[in-house]
Structure formats: structure tokens, C-alpha cells
C-alpha positions as CSV (number, residue, x, y, z in Angstrom):
1,X,-24.7,99.1,68.4
2,X,-24.3,98.2,72.0
3,X,-27.0,99.6,74.4
4,X,-26.3,101.8,77.4
5,X,-26.6,99.3,80.3
6,X,-27.2,99.9,83.9
7,X,-28.6,98.1,87.0
8,X,-31.6,99.2,89.1
9,X,-31.4,96.9,92.0
10,X,-31.6,93.4,90.4
11,X,-33.1,94.6,87.1
12,X,-30.9,95.2,84.0
13,X,-31.9,98.3,82.1
14,X,-30.8,98.7,78.5
15,X,-31.3,101.9,76.5
16,X,-31.0,101.9,72.7
17,X,-30.9,105.0,70.5
18,X,-34.0,104.0,68.5
19,X,-36.7,101.3,68.2
20,X,-35.2,99.7,65.1
21,X,-31.8,99.1,66.8
22,X,-33.5,97.8,69.9
23,X,-35.6,95.3,68.0
24,X,-32.8,94.0,65.8
25,X,-30.4,93.5,68.7
26,X,-32.9,92.0,71.1
27,X,-34.5,89.7,68.5
28,X,-31.1,88.3,67.5
29,X,-30.2,87.7,71.2
30,X,-33.5,85.9,71.8
31,X,-33.1,83.7,68.8
32,X,-29.7,82.6,70.0
33,X,-31.0,82.0,73.5
34,X,-34.0,80.0,72.3
35,X,-32.0,77.8,69.9
36,X,-29.6,77.1,72.8
37,X,-32.5,76.0,75.0
38,X,-33.8,73.8,72.2
39,X,-30.4,72.2,71.7
40,X,-30.1,71.6,75.5
41,X,-33.6,70.4,76.3
42,X,-35.3,69.6,73.0
43,X,-37.9,72.3,73.3
44,X,-38.6,75.9,74.5
45,X,-41.6,77.6,76.0
46,X,-42.4,81.3,75.6
47,X,-45.0,83.6,77.1
48,X,-45.8,86.5,74.7
49,X,-47.2,90.0,75.3
50,X,-49.8,91.6,73.1
51,X,-50.3,95.3,72.2
52,X,-49.1,98.0,69.9
53,X,-45.6,98.1,71.4
54,X,-45.0,94.6,70.3
55,X,-46.4,94.6,66.7
56,X,-43.2,95.3,64.9
57,X,-41.1,93.4,67.4
58,X,-43.2,90.2,66.8
59,X,-43.0,90.6,63.0
60,X,-39.2,90.7,63.3
61,X,-39.1,88.0,65.8
62,X,-41.1,85.5,63.6
63,X,-39.1,86.4,60.4
64,X,-36.3,84.1,61.4
65,X,-36.9,80.8,59.6
66,X,-33.7,79.3,60.8
67,X,-35.0,78.9,64.4
68,X,-36.6,75.5,64.9
69,X,-40.1,76.8,65.7
70,X,-41.5,73.3,65.7
71,X,-39.9,72.8,69.1
72,X,-41.4,76.0,70.6
73,X,-44.7,76.2,72.6
74,X,-46.3,79.6,73.2
75,X,-48.7,81.1,75.7
76,X,-50.1,84.6,75.9
77,X,-50.2,86.8,79.0
78,X,-53.8,87.8,79.1
79,X,-57.2,88.0,77.3
80,X,-60.4,89.9,77.5
81,X,-63.6,88.2,78.7
82,X,-66.7,88.4,76.6
83,X,-65.5,88.9,73.1
84,X,-65.0,86.2,70.4
85,X,-61.6,84.9,69.4
86,X,-61.9,86.4,66.0
87,X,-62.7,89.9,67.3
88,X,-60.1,92.3,65.9
89,X,-59.1,93.4,69.4
90,X,-58.8,89.9,71.0
91,X,-55.4,88.9,71.9
92,X,-55.9,85.5,70.4
93,X,-56.6,87.2,67.0
94,X,-53.5,89.3,67.5
95,X,-51.3,86.3,68.3
96,X,-52.8,84.2,65.5
97,X,-52.0,86.9,63.0
98,X,-48.5,87.9,64.2
99,X,-47.2,84.6,65.5
100,X,-49.2,81.4,64.9
101,X,-49.9,82.0,61.2
102,X,-46.3,83.0,60.5
103,X,-44.2,80.2,62.0
104,X,-44.8,76.4,62.4
105,X,-45.0,76.2,66.2
106,X,-45.2,73.1,68.3
107,X,-48.3,74.6,70.0
108,X,-49.9,77.9,70.8
109,X,-52.1,77.6,73.9
110,X,-54.8,80.3,73.7
111,X,-57.0,81.7,76.5
112,X,-60.7,81.4,75.4
113,X,-62.1,85.0,75.4
114,X,-65.6,83.7,74.7
115,X,-65.8,81.1,77.5
116,X,-69.0,80.8,79.5
117,X,-67.0,79.3,82.4
118,X,-64.2,81.8,83.0
119,X,-63.1,80.3,86.4
120,X,-62.7,76.9,84.8
121,X,-60.9,78.5,81.9
122,X,-58.4,80.2,84.2
123,X,-57.8,76.8,86.0
124,X,-57.3,75.0,82.7
125,X,-54.8,77.6,81.4
126,X,-53.1,78.0,84.8
127,X,-52.5,74.2,85.0
128,X,-50.9,74.3,81.5
129,X,-48.6,77.1,82.5
130,X,-47.7,75.6,85.8
131,X,-46.9,72.2,84.3
132,X,-43.8,73.2,82.5
133,X,-40.7,75.5,82.9
134,X,-41.0,78.9,81.1
135,X,-37.8,79.8,79.3
136,X,-38.8,83.3,78.2
137,X,-41.5,85.8,79.0
138,X,-42.0,89.0,77.0
139,X,-43.8,91.9,78.8
140,X,-44.9,95.4,78.3
141,X,-45.8,98.1,80.8
142,X,-49.2,99.7,80.9
143,X,-49.8,103.4,81.4
144,X,-50.7,102.7,85.1
145,X,-47.7,100.4,85.6
146,X,-49.5,97.2,85.0
147,X,-47.8,94.1,83.7
148,X,-50.2,91.7,81.8
149,X,-53.6,92.8,83.3
150,X,-52.3,93.0,86.8
151,X,-53.6,96.5,87.5
152,X,-52.6,98.3,90.7
153,X,-55.9,97.5,92.5
154,X,-55.7,93.7,91.7
155,X,-51.9,93.1,91.6
156,X,-50.6,90.6,94.2
157,X,-46.9,89.8,94.4
158,X,-47.7,86.5,96.2
159,X,-50.8,85.5,94.3
160,X,-51.7,81.8,94.9
161,X,-53.3,81.4,91.4
162,X,-51.3,81.2,88.2
163,X,-54.2,82.7,86.1
164,X,-57.1,84.8,87.5
165,X,-60.1,86.9,86.5
166,X,-59.7,90.7,87.0
167,X,-61.8,93.7,86.6
168,X,-59.9,96.2,84.4
169,X,-59.0,99.6,85.7
170,X,-60.5,102.5,83.7
171,X,-57.0,103.7,82.8
172,X,-56.2,100.3,81.3
173,X,-59.5,100.3,79.4
174,X,-58.8,103.9,78.2
175,X,-55.4,102.8,77.0
176,X,-56.9,100.2,74.7
177,X,-59.0,103.0,73.1
178,X,-56.0,105.4,72.9
179,X,-53.9,102.9,71.0
180,X,-56.7,102.1,68.6
181,X,-57.9,98.6,69.6
182,X,-61.4,99.8,70.4
183,X,-63.4,102.8,69.0
184,X,-64.6,103.9,72.5
185,X,-64.4,102.9,76.1
186,X,-67.9,101.4,76.1
187,X,-66.7,98.7,73.7
188,X,-63.8,97.7,75.9
189,X,-64.6,94.7,78.1
190,X,-64.7,95.3,81.8
191,X,-63.2,92.0,82.7
192,X,-60.2,90.0,81.6
193,X,-58.1,86.9,82.4
194,X,-54.5,87.4,83.2
195,X,-51.4,85.5,84.3
196,X,-50.5,86.5,87.8
197,X,-47.3,88.1,88.9
198,X,-45.8,84.9,90.4
199,X,-46.5,83.1,87.1
200,X,-44.6,85.8,85.2
201,X,-41.7,85.8,87.6
202,X,-41.2,82.0,87.2
203,X,-39.7,82.6,83.7
204,X,-36.0,81.9,83.3
205,X,-35.6,85.1,81.3
206,X,-37.9,88.2,81.3
207,X,-37.7,91.0,78.8
208,X,-39.9,94.0,79.3
209,X,-40.3,96.5,76.4
210,X,-41.2,100.1,76.8
211,X,-40.8,102.5,73.9
212,X,-41.9,105.9,72.7
213,X,-42.8,109.2,74.5
214,X,-46.0,107.7,75.9
215,X,-44.0,105.4,78.2
216,X,-41.5,108.0,79.4
217,X,-43.4,109.0,82.5
218,X,-44.4,105.5,83.7
219,X,-40.8,104.2,83.1
220,X,-39.5,107.0,85.3
221,X,-42.0,106.1,88.0
222,X,-41.3,102.4,87.6
223,X,-37.6,102.8,88.2
224,X,-37.8,105.4,91.0
225,X,-40.8,104.7,93.2
226,X,-40.9,102.1,96.0
227,X,-41.5,98.5,95.0
228,X,-45.2,97.8,95.7
229,X,-48.3,96.4,94.1
230,X,-49.6,100.0,93.6
231,X,-47.1,100.1,90.7
232,X,-47.0,96.4,89.7
233,X,-44.1,96.6,87.3
234,X,-41.8,97.5,90.2
235,X,-41.6,93.8,91.1
236,X,-39.2,93.4,88.1
237,X,-36.6,95.3,90.1
238,X,-36.3,92.2,92.3
239,X,-35.8,89.8,89.4
240,X,-32.2,89.2,88.4
241,X,-33.4,87.4,85.3
242,X,-35.3,90.5,84.0
243,X,-34.2,93.1,81.5
244,X,-36.0,96.4,80.7
245,X,-35.6,97.5,77.1
246,X,-36.0,101.2,76.4
247,X,-35.5,103.4,73.4
248,X,-34.0,106.9,74.0
249,X,-37.4,108.5,74.0
250,X,-38.9,106.2,76.6
251,X,-35.8,106.8,78.7
252,X,-35.9,110.6,78.3
253,X,-37.1,111.3,81.9
254,X,-34.5,109.1,83.6
């Protein structure tokens, strides 16, 4: 089933009747795109988003054994500071379980959540990201409009660094509790490392996923409020290579 498609400035918005249809159609499209990039340039590079919105998406995404995964390099958008890589809530743990253990990738570059030298870790990871073209970036939208961990108080549309350390907004930390990654807010780290907005916008293709009733309000704000760092996701409305993927419930307030 074809989605309802519209444009909001430069951003393509696609609305599907339900999550299953959204995932199946988008994953098929991305597999074709990635295989085309591999055929053209011998490899492909992806930045992946973590979180509850992407769990079923990534399971479906990695189920295709026809795609030549050995030619694909992956990065992840962000990571907490101060927890071990095997912590159940770490994004490395999430990506290992849902991606790296499921398909034979060329390489998955992980941010080190347990680093004792976070500035150096950001520089290391940023250099890796900046050294190659990014063919695809998958994003989600936080309850406060953040993309990656670029919260409203730290988002910078012209950030000079590819990866930086940020203090997490309370609303972002609360979201991690609400979706079940931590038992209470005291357990959620206060700091994280994140790809910056210019790093994200370098990608040749950007797909941003927002589904379910929880996202309806922020989706409406994202598409109607002025483009500004106070609502970081609005930067996507300037990106002609970006697509916002919604199910009917997330689009219910549009």
C-alpha cells in the first residue's frame, strides 16, 4: 500500500495506515537503496538510531539475508556516559543484539560508554564519521523534539564538532524511564555523547521514524513550529534528502 505523501518545505512526509505496513514498505525500499550503493561504490555506510521505536524496525531490517551485509559499515547516533557496554540500557548493547549479532557486517563502530576520556572518545568517533560519506541515517524524534541527544538546550545547527558531550535534559532522561530502559530517573546517566546536527545532515538519505500516540503531539509541533534549535528536529524541514515516516496514529494531530 502506497503511503499518503506530502511536502513540508523540503521535507517529505509519508503517512502509513499502520506500523507494520510502514516497516515493510520502508525496509524494502532501504534494502534496494543500499544494494544499489554497494553495486555502485563497493560499500555502504549507515548511521542507526536506538530506542523502542526502532526495535521491530531493526529486526525486520536485518532479516534480509540477500543484502550483502559484509559491505556495510554501521555507526550509532549516540551513547550514554558512565555505564558499561553490556548494560541492558546501553545503545551498544541494543545495537549488538539487534544488528551486529544478526548480520555479518563489515564493521560496526561503537561509542565507548565506559570511557574514562570522553572528550578523546568523541574526537575518535567524530574522526571516523567525518572520514567517509554517509549513505543513510535513521533517526527518531524525542518527546522534546530532540534528534540523537541534541536536546533543545544543546542543539546547534552549525555545530563545529561531529560528535560532542552533552548534559541530558530531564525530559529526555524521563523518556528513557517511561519507555522501560531504566527503572527510575536516578539510574539514567546525566551525560551522553551524541552526533551533532551537521553530522546527521551530511547523510545522503535521512529517514526519521515517529509512530504511536506518544509521538502525535511532538510531530504536530515539529511540522508547524518555526525552524529553530529550540525544537531540534525542525532542521529536517530544510533537508531535501530527508523523509519523515509516520503511522496514522502519530499523524492524528496534523
